Legacy VTK file of the C-alpha trace (Angstrom):
# vtk DataFile Version 3.0
C-alpha trace
ASCII
DATASET POLYDATA
POINTS 75 float
0.000 0.000 0.000
1.376 3.455 -0.821
2.593 5.381 2.248
0.298 8.317 1.377
-2.743 6.042 1.522
-1.655 4.700 4.908
-1.254 8.299 6.110
-4.812 9.068 4.948
-6.122 6.002 6.771
-4.197 6.876 9.932
-5.697 10.368 9.825
-9.172 8.782 10.037
-8.332 6.663 13.087
-8.738 7.570 16.714
-6.069 6.353 19.116
-8.330 3.431 20.092
-8.928 2.179 16.554
-7.023 -0.565 14.756
-5.762 0.159 11.240
-6.304 -3.506 10.316
-9.933 -3.363 11.472
-10.449 -0.113 9.557
-9.028 -1.643 6.361
-11.103 -4.815 6.849
-14.225 -2.692 7.302
-13.413 -0.641 4.196
-12.968 -3.843 2.182
-16.254 -5.216 3.507
-18.004 -1.980 2.522
-16.496 -2.054 -0.969
-17.466 -5.700 -1.413
-21.009 -4.992 -0.289
-20.792 -7.050 2.894
-22.613 -6.064 6.065
-20.489 -4.140 8.508
-21.436 -5.358 11.935
-18.826 -3.433 13.886
-20.172 0.071 13.460
-18.192 1.171 16.515
-14.995 0.768 14.479
-16.130 3.367 11.944
-15.383 7.048 12.342
-18.148 9.649 12.161
-16.974 10.583 8.671
-17.111 6.958 7.544
-20.633 6.620 8.922
-21.778 9.682 6.973
-20.177 8.256 3.826
-21.958 4.939 4.400
-25.256 6.833 4.473
-24.336 8.808 1.354
-23.431 5.613 -0.510
-26.382 3.610 0.776
-29.037 5.505 -1.149
-29.044 7.852 -4.058
-29.750 10.921 -1.967
-30.727 14.043 -3.825
-31.961 17.415 -2.710
-32.231 18.132 1.018
-31.003 14.711 2.141
-27.767 14.994 0.182
-27.296 18.627 1.257
-27.656 17.663 4.928
-25.188 14.787 4.628
-22.685 16.953 2.719
-22.955 19.664 5.371
-22.445 17.130 8.140
-19.420 15.709 6.342
-17.895 19.201 6.002
-18.453 19.916 9.709
-16.919 16.608 10.749
-13.946 17.093 8.396
-13.173 20.478 9.940
-13.290 19.127 13.488
-11.003 16.139 12.800
LINES 1 76
75 0 1 2 3 4 5 6 7 8 9 10 11 12 13 14 15 16 17 18 19 20 21 22 23 24 25 26 27 28 29 30 31 32 33 34 35 36 37 38 39 40 41 42 43 44 45 46 47 48 49 50 51 52 53 54 55 56 57 58 59 60 61 62 63 64 65 66 67 68 69 70 71 72 73 74
C-alpha cells in the first residue's frame, strides 16, 4: 500500500482504533458485505456509508454533505 494512503487512513483513526480493522471494514463496505462493527467506523465513515447507501438528492444529500464538512473540519 502506498505510504500516502496509509497516512490518509491513519488520519481517520482515533487512538483506540485498529488500522487492520479499519481496512477490513473498508474492504467489507467495498465488497457490499454487512459491517457489523459500526463502533470501528469514524463519524466521517458513517456519513459516507449513508451517502453511498441511497441515491440521496436534494435536502437529504445537502444535509449529509454539510455534516461531512463539519466533521472534516473538526477532525
